[in-house]
C-alpha positions in Angstrom: -19.4 20.4 69.8 -18.6 18.5 66.7 -14.9 20.2 66.5 -13.7 16.8 64.2 -16.1 15.0 62.4 -14.7 11.4 60.9 -16.9 10.7 57.7 -16.0 7.2 56.6 -16.6 6.6 52.7 -16.7 3.1 51.3 -17.0 4.3 47.6 -20.4 3.4 46.5 -23.9 5.1 46.2 -24.6 4.8 49.9 -22.4 7.3 50.7 -24.4 10.5 49.4 -26.3 10.1 51.8 -23.8 10.7 54.5 -21.8 13.5 52.5 -24.7 15.7 52.0 -25.9 15.1 55.8 -21.9 16.1 56.8 -21.5 19.0 54.8 -24.8 21.2 56.3 -23.8 19.5 60.1 -19.8 20.6 59.5 -21.6 24.0 58.1 -23.5 24.5 61.1 -21.0 22.8 63.9 -18.0 24.8 62.4 -16.1 21.2 62.1 -13.3 20.3 60.2 -14.2 16.8 58.5 -11.7 14.1 57.6 -12.6 11.7 54.8 -11.6 8.0 55.4 -12.0 5.5 52.7 -10.1 2.0 53.5 -9.3 0.2 50.9 -9.7 -3.6 51.8 -8.8 -5.1 48.0 -6.1 -8.4 48.1 -3.2 -5.7 47.1 -4.2 -2.9 50.0 -4.5 -6.1 52.5 -1.0 -7.5 51.3 0.9 -4.7 50.5 -1.0 -1.7 52.9 0.4 1.4 51.6 2.9 -0.1 49.2 0.0 -1.3 47.4 -0.7 -0.5 43.5 -3.8 -1.5 41.9 -6.9 0.0 39.8 -8.7 -0.5 43.1 -6.2 2.1 44.9 -6.1 4.8 41.9 -10.0 4.6 41.9 -10.1 4.5 46.0 -7.8 8.1 45.7 -9.4 9.6 42.5 -13.0 9.1 44.8 -11.7 10.7 47.9 -10.2 13.9 46.0 -13.6 14.4 44.1 -15.6 13.8 47.5 -12.6 16.3 49.2 -13.3 18.6 46.7 -17.0 18.7 47.3 -16.2 19.8 51.1 -13.7 22.8 50.2 -16.4 24.1 47.5 -18.6 24.5 50.4 -15.9 25.8 51.9 -15.5 23.5 54.5 -12.1 22.5 56.4 -11.4 18.9 55.2 -9.0 16.4 54.7 -8.8 13.4 52.8 -7.3 9.8 53.9 -6.8 6.1 52.4 -6.2 3.2 54.9 -5.7 -0.2 53.8 -6.8 -3.4 55.9 -10.1 -4.1 57.4 -12.3 -1.5 57.6 -14.0 -1.8 60.7 -10.8 -2.3 62.4 -9.0 0.7 60.5 -12.0 2.9 61.7 -11.2 1.9 64.9 -7.3 2.2 64.7 -7.7 5.6 63.1 -10.1 7.4 66.0 -7.9 5.7 68.6 -4.7 7.1 67.3 -5.7 10.5 65.8 -9.1 11.5 67.5 -12.2 13.1 66.5 -15.2 13.9 68.1 -17.9 11.8 66.0 -17.8 9.0 63.4 -20.2 9.8 60.5 -21.4 6.1 58.9 -24.0 5.3 56.0 -25.1 2.3 56.2 -26.4 -0.3 53.8 -29.8 -1.2 56.0 -29.7 -4.9 55.8 -31.7 -6.7 58.0 -31.3 -9.1 60.7 -30.6 -12.0 58.7 -27.8 -11.0 56.7 -26.5 -8.9 59.8 -25.8 -11.7 61.9 -24.0 -14.0 59.0 -22.4 -11.2 57.8 -22.0 -8.5 60.4 -21.8 -5.1 60.0 -18.9 -2.7 59.9 -20.9 -0.2 61.2 -21.9 -1.9 64.4 -17.9 -3.5 65.0 -17.0 0.2 64.8 -19.8 1.2 67.1 -19.3 -1.2 70.0 -15.1 -0.2 70.0 -15.2 3.4 70.2 -16.0 5.7 72.9 -16.9 8.6 70.5 -20.6 9.5 69.2 -21.6 7.4 65.9 -23.8 8.9 63.7 -25.4 6.0 61.7 -27.4 7.4 58.5 -29.2 4.8 56.4 -28.7 4.8 52.4 -32.3 5.5 50.5 
């Protein structure tokens, strides 16, 4: 059903909900998991993969730790770091590499915040053709 699940991570406590949920789903569905974080700070947007900054170091370490969780649970997983605007990079990843499900935690903003700020989840959801699992963080 879900051969490959793309799990988008923003590096905050919001991620915990989707990480825990997808670990269980991946075991049940015998899925491979790709953990994707998009570095979107100044250095990441300006220099892309050549960026060197504390943010990039922290993001890399974070991905490494989450990857270790999946591997400890015997779930085939890999981690990737992208650079730029999160929604555009997630859509680009899905279009170029493909997956069967995109899984994201949401912050649970309400109407006005979403209307003015937009949400990465909403923009991704309307830009791809694969299913998107949105799990609201507690």
